[in-house]
Structures are given as C-alpha cells and as structure tokens.
SELO-723599 format. One record per residue (C-alpha): residue number from 1; y, z, x. Coordinates in nm, 2 decimals, always signed. Last residue first. Example, Ala and Ser with C-alpha at 12.3 -4.5 7.8 and 13.67 -1.06 7.14 Angstrom:
- num, yy, zz, xx
- 2, -0.11, +0.71, +1.37;
- 1, -0.45, +0.78, +1.23;
//
This chain:
- num, yy, zz, xx
- 456, -0.29, +0.66, +3.64;
- 455, -0.12, +0.78, +3.36;
- 454, -0.31, +1.05, +3.15;
- 453, -0.23, +0.96, +2.79;
- 452, -0.10, +1.23, +2.55;
- 451, +0.20, +1.35, +2.67;
- 450, +0.29, +1.05, +2.88;
- 449, +0.64, +1.09, +3.09;
- 448, +0.68, +0.78, +3.30;
- 447, +0.94, +0.64, +3.05;
- 446, +0.67, +0.38, +2.93;
- 445, +0.41, +0.65, +2.85;
- 444, +0.68, +0.82, +2.64;
- 443, +0.76, +0.53, +2.45;
- 442, +0.41, +0.49, +2.39;
- 441, +0.38, +0.83, +2.26;
- 440, +0.67, +0.78, +2.04;
- 439, +0.55, +0.46, +1.89;
- 438, +0.18, +0.58, +1.86;
- 437, +0.32, +0.86, +1.61;
- 436, +0.37, +0.58, +1.39;
- 435, -0.02, +0.60, +1.31;
- 434, +0.02, +0.88, +1.10;
- 433, -0.08, +1.25, +1.07;
- 432, +0.20, +1.41, +1.16;
- 431, +0.55, +1.22, +1.09;
- 430, +0.74, +1.05, +1.36;
- 429, +0.94, +1.31, +1.51;
- 428, +1.22, +1.09, +1.71;
- 427, +1.25, +1.18, +2.05;
- 426, +1.06, +0.94, +2.25;
- 425, +1.19, +0.64, +2.03;
- 424, +1.54, +0.74, +2.14;
- 423, +1.45, +0.71, +2.53;
- 422, +1.24, +0.40, +2.46;
- 421, +1.55, +0.25, +2.33;
- 420, +1.57, +0.13, +1.96;
- 419, +1.79, -0.15, +1.83;
- 418, +1.65, -0.39, +2.07;
- 417, +1.51, -0.59, +1.78;
- 416, +1.15, -0.56, +1.90;
- 415, +1.25, -0.15, +1.93;
- 414, +1.40, -0.19, +1.57;
- 413, +1.07, -0.37, +1.44;
- 412, +0.82, -0.12, +1.57;
- 411, +0.85, +0.11, +1.27;
- 410, +0.81, -0.19, +1.05;
- 409, +0.48, -0.26, +1.24;
- 408, +0.33, +0.05, +1.13;
- 407, +0.26, -0.04, +0.75;
- 406, +0.06, -0.36, +0.82;
- 405, -0.08, -0.13, +1.12;
- 404, -0.25, +0.10, +0.85;
- 403, -0.57, +0.12, +1.05;
- 402, -0.52, -0.06, +1.40;
- 401, -0.43, -0.34, +1.59;
- 400, -0.05, -0.36, +1.68;
- 399, +0.09, -0.64, +1.84;
- 398, +0.45, -0.63, +1.99;
- 397, +0.64, -0.90, +2.15;
- 396, +0.88, -1.00, +2.36;
- 395, +1.06, -0.64, +2.43;
- 394, +1.34, -0.66, +2.66;
- 393, +1.40, -0.39, +2.94;
- 392, +1.08, -0.36, +3.13;
- 391, +1.25, -0.59, +3.44;
- 390, +0.96, -0.84, +3.44;
- 389, +1.00, -0.88, +3.06;
- 388, +0.80, -0.68, +2.81;
- 387, +0.49, -0.74, +2.59;
- 386, +0.38, -0.44, +2.41;
- 385, +0.05, -0.40, +2.31;
- 384, -0.09, -0.13, +2.05;
- 383, -0.49, -0.05, +2.03;
- 382, -0.75, +0.05, +1.79;
- 381, -1.12, -0.04, +1.91;
- 380, -1.24, +0.28, +1.73;
- 379, -1.01, +0.27, +1.41;
- 378, -1.27, +0.44, +1.16;
- 377, -0.98, +0.55, +0.93;
- 376, -1.02, +0.94, +1.01;
- 375, -0.99, +0.84, +1.40;
- 374, -0.69, +0.67, +1.35;
- 373, -0.50, +0.93, +1.18;
- 372, -0.64, +1.16, +1.45;
- 371, -0.47, +0.96, +1.71;
- 370, -0.69, +0.97, +2.03;
- 369, -0.80, +0.64, +1.90;
- 368, -0.48, +0.49, +2.01;
- 367, -0.58, +0.24, +2.33;
- 366, -0.28, +0.14, +2.51;
- 365, -0.19, -0.23, +2.62;
- 364, +0.13, -0.24, +2.84;
- 363, +0.18, -0.61, +2.94;
- 362, +0.45, -0.73, +3.17;
- 361, +0.57, -1.08, +3.11;
- 360, +0.66, -1.44, +3.30;
- 359, +0.78, -1.71, +3.07;
- 358, +0.60, -2.04, +3.12;
- 357, +0.64, -2.17, +2.74;
- 356, +0.24, -2.17, +2.74;
- 355, +0.19, -1.81, +2.88;
- 354, +0.45, -1.67, +2.62;
- 353, +0.28, -1.82, +2.36;
- 352, -0.05, -1.72, +2.48;
- 351, +0.08, -1.36, +2.54;
- 350, +0.20, -1.34, +2.17;
- 349, +0.58, -1.36, +2.08;
- 348, +0.74, -1.19, +1.83;
- 347, +0.60, -0.93, +1.59;
- 346, +0.24, -0.84, +1.51;
- 345, +0.01, -0.67, +1.27;
- 344, -0.36, -0.65, +1.27;
- 343, -0.57, -0.42, +1.05;
- 342, -0.90, -0.23, +1.14;
- 341, -0.96, -0.22, +0.75;
- 340, -0.91, -0.59, +0.74;
- 339, -0.56, -0.65, +0.59;
- 338, -0.37, -0.88, +0.82;
- 337, -0.02, -0.88, +0.87;
- 336, +0.21, -1.14, +1.06;
- 335, +0.55, -0.96, +1.08;
- 334, +0.87, -1.19, +1.07;
- 333, +1.08, -1.12, +1.34;
- 332, +0.99, -1.43, +1.55;
- 331, +1.11, -1.62, +1.23;
- 330, +1.45, -1.53, +1.25;
- 329, +1.60, -1.58, +0.93;
- 328, +1.95, -1.73, +0.89;
- 327, +2.18, -1.55, +0.70;
- 326, +2.40, -1.56, +0.39;
- 325, +2.75, -1.46, +0.34;
- 324, +2.83, -1.58, -0.02;
- 323, +2.91, -1.92, -0.16;
- 322, +2.66, -1.91, -0.42;
- 321, +2.46, -2.16, -0.29;
- 320, +2.43, -1.98, +0.03;
- 319, +2.34, -1.69, -0.09;
- 318, +2.08, -1.84, -0.33;
- 317, +1.95, -1.99, +0.02;
- 316, +1.94, -1.64, +0.18;
- 315, +1.75, -1.49, -0.11;
- 314, +1.49, -1.75, -0.11;
- 313, +1.41, -1.78, +0.24;
- 312, +1.41, -1.42, +0.23;
- 311, +1.12, -1.40, -0.02;
- 310, +0.94, -1.67, +0.15;
- 309, +0.90, -1.46, +0.46;
- 308, +0.79, -1.16, +0.27;
- 307, +0.55, -1.37, +0.09;
- 306, +0.38, -1.53, +0.42;
- 305, +0.29, -1.87, +0.49;
- 304, +0.46, -1.87, +0.85;
- 303, +0.63, -2.20, +0.92;
- 302, +0.62, -2.46, +0.65;
- 301, +0.88, -2.57, +0.39;
- 300, +0.63, -2.57, +0.14;
- 299, +0.50, -2.22, +0.23;
- 298, +0.87, -2.07, +0.13;
- 297, +1.17, -2.23, +0.06;
- 296, +1.30, -2.59, +0.03;
- 295, +1.68, -2.68, -0.06;
- 294, +1.83, -2.99, -0.23;
- 293, +2.19, -3.06, -0.25;
- 292, +2.24, -3.22, +0.09;
- 291, +1.92, -3.44, +0.08;
- 290, +1.75, -3.43, +0.41;
- 289, +1.63, -3.07, +0.33;
- 288, +1.83, -2.76, +0.33;
- 287, +1.65, -2.43, +0.43;
- 286, +1.94, -2.32, +0.65;
- 285, +1.80, -2.36, +0.97;
- 284, +1.71, -2.72, +0.88;
- 283, +1.41, -2.82, +0.68;
- 282, +1.14, -3.08, +0.67;
- 281, +0.92, -3.06, +0.35;
- 280, +0.55, -3.02, +0.44;
- 279, +0.33, -3.34, +0.42;
- 278, +0.13, -3.28, +0.71;
- 277, +0.27, -3.56, +0.89;
- 276, +0.65, -3.40, +0.79;
- 275, +0.83, -3.45, +0.49;
- 274, +1.20, -3.61, +0.41;
- 273, +1.35, -3.60, +0.06;
- 272, +1.49, -3.91, -0.01;
- 271, +1.44, -3.90, -0.37;
- 270, +1.16, -4.15, -0.38;
- 269, +0.98, -3.92, -0.10;
- 268, +1.05, -3.61, -0.31;
- 267, +0.95, -3.76, -0.66;
- 266, +0.67, -3.50, -0.77;
- 265, +0.36, -3.70, -0.70;
- 264, +0.25, -3.51, -0.36;
- 263, +0.46, -3.24, -0.25;
- 262, +0.23, -2.93, -0.31;
- 261, +0.18, -2.86, +0.06;
- 260, -0.19, -2.84, +0.18;
- 259, -0.37, -2.48, +0.32;
- 258, -0.60, -2.38, +0.55;
- 257, -0.97, -2.35, +0.62;
- 256, -1.09, -2.08, +0.40;
- 255, -1.37, -2.26, +0.21;
- 254, -1.58, -1.99, +0.05;
- 253, -1.94, -2.07, -0.01;
- 252, -2.16, -1.88, -0.27;
- 251, -2.52, -1.80, -0.29;
- 250, -2.64, -1.85, +0.09;
- 249, -2.91, -2.02, +0.25;
- 248, -2.88, -2.08, +0.61;
- 247, -2.97, -2.32, +0.89;
- 246, -2.85, -2.26, +1.26;
- 245, -2.84, -2.56, +1.49;
- 244, -2.53, -2.46, +1.66;
- 243, -2.36, -2.73, +1.45;
- 242, -2.44, -2.55, +1.13;
- 241, -2.66, -2.68, +0.87;
- 240, -2.61, -2.50, +0.53;
- 239, -2.85, -2.44, +0.22;
- 238, -2.69, -2.36, -0.10;
- 237, -2.84, -2.14, -0.41;
- 236, -2.81, -2.18, -0.78;
- 235, -3.09, -2.46, -0.76;
- 234, -3.09, -2.63, -0.46;
- 233, -2.75, -2.75, -0.32;
- 232, -2.71, -2.89, +0.03;
- 231, -2.45, -2.85, +0.26;
- 230, -2.39, -3.04, +0.61;
- 229, -2.24, -3.02, +0.97;
- 228, -2.06, -2.68, +0.93;
- 227, -1.89, -2.63, +1.25;
- 226, -1.93, -2.36, +1.54;
- 225, -1.73, -2.25, +1.82;
- 224, -1.74, -1.92, +1.68;
- 223, -2.01, -1.77, +1.46;
- 222, -1.95, -1.46, +1.33;
- 221, -2.22, -1.24, +1.10;
- 220, -2.04, -0.95, +0.94;
- 219, -2.23, -0.64, +0.91;
- 218, -1.98, -0.37, +0.91;
- 217, -2.02, -0.31, +1.29;
- 216, -1.97, -0.73, +1.33;
- 215, -1.65, -0.68, +1.13;
- 214, -1.52, -0.44, +1.39;
- 213, -1.62, -0.59, +1.71;
- 212, -1.46, -0.95, +1.57;
- 211, -1.15, -0.76, +1.49;
- 210, -1.13, -0.62, +1.87;
- 209, -1.23, -0.97, +2.00;
- 208, -0.95, -1.13, +1.79;
- 207, -0.67, -0.90, +1.92;
- 206, -0.83, -0.90, +2.28;
- 205, -0.79, -1.31, +2.26;
- 204, -0.45, -1.33, +2.17;
- 203, -0.36, -1.46, +1.79;
- 202, -0.32, -1.80, +1.67;
- 201, -0.71, -1.86, +1.68;
- 200, -0.78, -1.56, +1.42;
- 199, -1.14, -1.61, +1.50;
- 198, -1.25, -1.71, +1.85;
- 197, -1.31, -2.04, +2.03;
- 196, -1.21, -2.28, +1.73;
- 195, -1.48, -2.40, +1.49;
- 194, -1.49, -2.08, +1.30;
- 193, -1.80, -1.99, +1.08;
- 192, -1.82, -1.66, +0.88;
- 191, -2.13, -1.52, +0.77;
- 190, -2.14, -1.24, +0.52;
- 189, -2.42, -1.06, +0.32;
- 188, -2.23, -0.87, +0.06;
- 187, -2.26, -0.48, +0.01;
- 186, -1.88, -0.44, -0.08;
- 185, -1.80, -0.34, +0.25;
- 184, -1.92, -0.67, +0.38;
- 183, -1.71, -0.85, +0.08;
- 182, -1.38, -0.68, +0.12;
- 181, -1.44, -0.77, +0.50;
- 180, -1.52, -1.12, +0.51;
- 179, -1.25, -1.18, +0.25;
- 178, -0.99, -1.04, +0.50;
- 177, -1.16, -1.23, +0.78;
- 176, -1.16, -1.56, +0.61;
- 175, -0.80, -1.53, +0.45;
- 174, -0.64, -1.45, +0.78;
- 173, -0.84, -1.71, +0.97;
- 172, -1.18, -1.75, +1.05;
- 171, -1.27, -2.06, +0.88;
- 170, -1.57, -2.15, +0.64;
- 169, -1.70, -1.81, +0.48;
- 168, -2.08, -1.83, +0.38;
- 167, -2.16, -1.57, +0.13;
- 166, -2.47, -1.34, +0.03;
- 165, -2.58, -1.12, -0.27;
- 164, -2.28, -1.26, -0.49;
- 163, -2.10, -1.01, -0.69;
- 162, -2.07, -1.14, -1.04;
- 161, -1.74, -1.21, -1.25;
- 160, -1.63, -1.38, -0.94;
- 159, -1.23, -1.33, -0.95;
- 158, -1.14, -1.33, -0.57;
- 157, -1.37, -1.62, -0.49;
- 156, -1.21, -1.83, -0.77;
- 155, -0.87, -1.85, -0.61;
- 154, -0.98, -1.80, -0.26;
- 153, -1.14, -2.15, -0.26;
- 152, -1.51, -2.18, -0.40;
- 151, -1.83, -2.38, -0.33;
- 150, -2.04, -2.20, -0.57;
- 149, -1.96, -2.36, -0.93;
- 148, -1.62, -2.52, -0.94;
- 147, -1.76, -2.77, -0.69;
- 146, -1.51, -2.75, -0.43;
- 145, -1.59, -3.00, -0.14;
- 144, -1.76, -3.00, +0.18;
- 143, -1.79, -3.35, +0.34;
- 142, -1.42, -3.39, +0.38;
- 141, -1.36, -3.02, +0.43;
- 140, -1.12, -2.85, +0.16;
- 139, -0.75, -2.69, +0.14;
- 138, -0.64, -2.44, -0.09;
- 137, -0.30, -2.54, -0.27;
- 136, +0.07, -2.46, -0.12;
- 135, +0.39, -2.34, -0.26;
- 134, +0.63, -2.57, -0.45;
- 133, +0.95, -2.35, -0.40;
- 132, +1.20, -2.65, -0.41;
- 131, +1.51, -2.55, -0.47;
- 130, +1.77, -2.80, -0.67;
- 129, +2.15, -2.78, -0.69;
- 128, +2.41, -2.96, -0.91;
- 127, +2.14, -3.01, -1.21;
- 126, +2.08, -3.20, -1.48;
- 125, +1.76, -3.15, -1.67;
- 124, +1.56, -3.38, -1.87;
- 123, +1.25, -3.28, -2.08;
- 122, +0.91, -3.43, -2.11;
- 121, +0.63, -3.41, -2.35;
- 120, +0.26, -3.52, -2.29;
- 119, +0.15, -3.18, -2.27;
- 118, +0.43, -3.06, -2.03;
- 117, +0.64, -3.27, -1.83;
- 116, +0.97, -3.15, -1.68;
- 115, +1.20, -3.42, -1.54;
- 114, +1.46, -3.31, -1.29;
- 113, +1.76, -3.48, -1.21;
- 112, +2.02, -3.41, -0.96;
- 111, +1.88, -3.56, -0.64;
- 110, +1.73, -3.83, -0.88;
- 109, +1.43, -3.83, -1.11;
- 108, +1.25, -3.55, -0.94;
- 107, +0.94, -3.40, -1.07;
- 106, +0.87, -3.04, -1.24;
- 105, +0.56, -3.01, -1.40;
- 104, +0.55, -2.79, -1.69;
- 103, +0.67, -2.42, -1.84;
- 102, +1.04, -2.36, -1.84;
- 101, +1.19, -2.04, -1.74;
- 100, +1.55, -2.00, -1.84;
- 99, +1.71, -1.71, -1.61;
- 98, +1.92, -1.46, -1.78;
- 97, +1.83, -1.15, -1.54;
- 96, +1.65, -0.98, -1.82;
- 95, +1.43, -1.33, -1.86;
- 94, +1.39, -1.36, -1.46;
- 93, +1.33, -0.98, -1.39;
- 92, +1.08, -0.95, -1.72;
- 91, +0.86, -1.23, -1.58;
- 90, +0.86, -1.07, -1.23;
- 89, +0.72, -0.78, -1.40;
- 88, +0.48, -0.95, -1.63;
- 87, +0.32, -1.12, -1.34;
- 86, +0.28, -0.78, -1.16;
- 85, +0.13, -0.62, -1.44;
- 84, -0.11, -0.93, -1.49;
- 83, -0.21, -0.89, -1.14;
- 82, -0.30, -0.55, -1.15;
- 81, -0.50, -0.59, -1.46;
- 80, -0.69, -0.86, -1.31;
- 79, -0.77, -0.65, -1.01;
- 78, -0.90, -0.38, -1.24;
- 77, -1.11, -0.64, -1.42;
- 76, -1.26, -0.74, -1.08;
- 75, -1.37, -0.39, -1.03;
- 74, -1.47, -0.37, -1.37;
- 73, -1.69, -0.70, -1.32;
- 72, -1.84, -0.56, -0.98;
- 71, -1.97, -0.24, -1.17;
- 70, -1.93, +0.08, -0.97;
- 69, -2.13, +0.35, -0.81;
- 68, -2.00, +0.47, -0.43;
- 67, -2.30, +0.63, -0.24;
- 66, -2.23, +0.91, +0.00;
- 65, -2.32, +0.96, +0.36;
- 64, -1.99, +1.06, +0.46;
- 63, -1.88, +0.78, +0.60;
- 62, -2.04, +0.61, +0.29;
- 61, -1.74, +0.73, +0.06;
- 60, -1.49, +0.60, +0.32;
- 59, -1.67, +0.24, +0.32;
- 58, -1.67, +0.27, -0.04;
- 57, -1.27, +0.34, -0.05;
- 56, -1.23, +0.07, +0.19;
- 55, -1.35, -0.21, -0.03;
- 54, -1.19, -0.05, -0.32;
- 53, -0.85, -0.12, -0.17;
- 52, -0.90, -0.44, +0.00;
- 51, -1.03, -0.55, -0.39;
- 50, -0.65, -0.47, -0.48;
- 49, -0.54, -0.64, -0.18;
- 48, -0.68, -0.96, -0.25;
- 47, -0.58, -0.96, -0.61;
- 46, -0.20, -0.90, -0.49;
- 45, -0.17, -1.10, -0.20;
- 44, -0.32, -1.43, -0.31;
- 43, -0.41, -1.56, -0.64;
- 42, -0.19, -1.47, -0.90;
- 41, +0.05, -1.27, -0.74;
- 40, +0.11, -1.46, -0.41;
- 39, +0.01, -1.83, -0.55;
- 38, +0.28, -1.81, -0.79;
- 37, +0.48, -1.54, -0.97;
- 36, +0.49, -1.68, -1.30;
- 35, +0.16, -1.90, -1.38;
- 34, +0.10, -2.28, -1.38;
- 33, +0.36, -2.56, -1.37;
- 32, +0.66, -2.31, -1.34;
- 31, +1.01, -2.49, -1.37;
- 30, +1.28, -2.21, -1.32;
- 29, +1.64, -2.25, -1.49;
- 28, +1.96, -2.12, -1.35;
- 27, +2.29, -2.10, -1.50;
- 26, +2.49, -1.89, -1.23;
- 25, +2.69, -1.58, -1.29;
- 24, +2.60, -1.37, -1.02;
- 23, +2.30, -1.19, -1.18;
- 22, +2.18, -1.56, -1.24;
- 21, +2.19, -1.66, -0.85;
- 20, +2.03, -1.34, -0.75;
- 19, +1.74, -1.37, -1.01;
- 18, +1.66, -1.74, -0.90;
- 17, +1.68, -1.67, -0.55;
- 16, +1.40, -1.41, -0.61;
- 15, +1.20, -1.60, -0.86;
- 14, +1.15, -1.93, -0.62;
- 13, +0.99, -1.87, -0.26;
- 12, +0.78, -1.56, -0.37;
- 11, +0.65, -1.80, -0.68;
- 10, +0.82, -1.92, -0.95;
- 9, +0.81, -2.28, -0.85;
- 8, +1.08, -2.58, -0.91;
- 7, +1.43, -2.41, -0.91;
- 6, +1.72, -2.59, -1.10;
- 5, +2.06, -2.46, -1.02;
- 4, +2.38, -2.49, -1.19;
- 3, +2.22, -2.66, -1.49;
- 2, +2.26, -2.91, -1.74;
- 1, +2.05, -2.97, -2.07;
//
C-alpha cells in the first residue's frame, strides 16, 4: 500500500500531525503498537491528573476536619474511564479525518518502506515521508528491575486495584514528586529517595526546597543524596537498604528514574537514522533526522519530555511536509509544569542555567501567600521568581511555585516573550480571586509602585 506519509506512533507527537496532513489532502497511515494516544493518554498525563484531582479533593475535605469516604478501586476505575474517553476521542479524530490506523509494530526496511508486524503477519507500506513518534519507556535500575508485582513503573502504579499502605519512590523528578503527592494525600506512607543534591535536580534549589517542605508537610519522607543499595522481597513486602544506612519495609516500589527511547529493533540505524549516546533520534531545528525524508517528534527526539512540546513538533512537521508556512519551536518557551498541590511551573532559564552560562542577572522573588486564592488552597510557601537582565528590561526566566501554577504560567508567557510590558501588566484586570493577580502585583512592584507589598 502506498501512502504520502507514514507516522509511527499515535501519541501527542504523532496524531496531531496525522490529522493536519489528512485534512490537507494527504494519504496518511498511523502505525500504533499498543494503544491509541500513546504514553500521555494511557499511562501518563491523563490518568495521573485524574488521580491528582481526587488527591486534592481529599486534602480539601481534611482541611475542614472532615473525612473523605471512597473506595480506591472506584477511584482507579474513574481514572480509567477518563483515559478511555480521551483515547476514543483521539481515535475519532483520526478516523473522521481519514487517517488509516494500523495496529502493529512499525519497522523501517528502507527510508521509504515500513513493515508493520502484528500477530505473526506483516504488511509492507510504501511512503514518501516517515515521522517517528516512537515515545519512550520507563527506565529501571541495574539492580532493581520491574517484577510485575510490587516493583512498578508509572504504568502499573497508576492503576493498582488496591491502595498500598506504604510505597518507596526511587527518583525525585517530576513523576516521583507527582506520585508522592497523590499517594500521600490518599493516606499512603511515602518515602522518596533522590540520588542528587535535591529533588527536582533540574530546578533551582529554592524551588525544590519549597516543594520539599510542602510534601513533608503532607507526610512524605524525602531522602536526598541517597540511593538504593539492595532490595529483597519477603512475602508480599520489600525490604530496602539505602546508602544512608536506613532500612525500610514497604508494600510497593515505584521506579521513577527517567525514560529510555523506544528506538531499538525498528531498523533506524540500518536505515541511516542517527541516534545519540542515549538512543534518542538526532534531529535538526525542523525535527528532520539524518535521513532527508524522515522526521522525529516528541519524546524520542529528545528535549523536554512534555506533551505540549510534542503536539507542536507534530504540527510543525506536518506543515513542513504539506508545504505550508511552518514554525520552529522555541524550547525555552515550553512551560515545565509539575502538578503537586503546591505546583511548579517555569519558562525560560533557571538561575542554575544562567550562572553556568556566565550571564549576569537580577532576581526578583516575591512571596504570594498574601493572595486569598493561594491561602484557600494552602500554598503557604508560594512565590513567583522573575530573572531579569541587569537593566531590568529583558526577562530571562519566570518560575511560579503556587497552587494553580500550571494554569497561571500561561499568563506570564507574553511577559517572557517581551510582548507585555510591566506598565501594561500593571493595568490589566486579572480576575479576583485567582493566582493570576500575582502578575499585576509583581509588575507594580517592579515599577516601584506596589499596592500589596511593602517595598523596603
């Protein structure tokens, strides 16, 4: 069968481009080995945020000395229903747009041929262009491996039929802290082990410290500069020896130490597609690989492993293939968002990055607990940090640590882009009661005319 474009992978790096191309008259096939929607829909963003909403609701009830009554199995089934509904929505988009969805494993035979293997049969596709939206898999440790029972990845941990009484989370990155927040607020005894100096090692220390304090306030035990030395199973529990000398016994272990690209055994190297040392596909600023007619998008192409980044890459490549005016994604503009009650969101550069590059900057860091919207949601350690050039004219980076930071960061994007001046921001009627009011207040502060701060 001959196609204009074959896209391997139906996740956020695949389906948006497929829909765009099909709607512009291209004959498109999407090859999916597992479930439509990929990691984000089935095992990542969607189910984790469903559980997150329940966790925050439970915490809200407890604030007023109430007690939430629910069955964990019902919570998981509800999350599954959201996943299924989202997956069906993507499937409808593809089918209604005229995209042919093929189930099976896609393997490159040549730069213009893809073999789809399914249940012992194979089907050969001819194509002008190929887009690799392969995604990633959870990584494991050399001495601690997934066992399908109690040593889990995010894929299993999100859908446990029974709530454990205790869990060890190995890795204090985004997945680790998000899951720590969800489980601790649902009454699970949580320990997080992070080998680096602090959790969220890619962030500035003040950001990590604020979240550490928040999680600890919800009962999470955090061990930094610590690793797992040994794990031994005893009955239905696991005994874990840590490098700091501690030993603990837990019901479950979640390995959240990163991801590995799904680039092995699909003919990439044989076809001439270059990979980096970690196995990610090497691309240029147009997402083109070392083979002219092959592109790569989403997590497998490296960079921030975020769905909103993958969606834009997918659309940008589709426009390029379609001969339309496309765009190049500014990766500093891609917000990093962490959903942990006291949420973390950032755009641009961190202090760490600016210091490493030798760039001088001015830091303005203001607490925003004075906002009633923040008080209501318990964000006692909330703050906004803006990094400016020495003249105070150019914004290098913005970090928001607050309830609803994942939503509020969008209001800060125009400021980072230089399309919203402090004067303009100071006169915009951001709605009350919302955390977005912080933008107006900070603009007033930087202009030397604060209303809600005492400037000393």
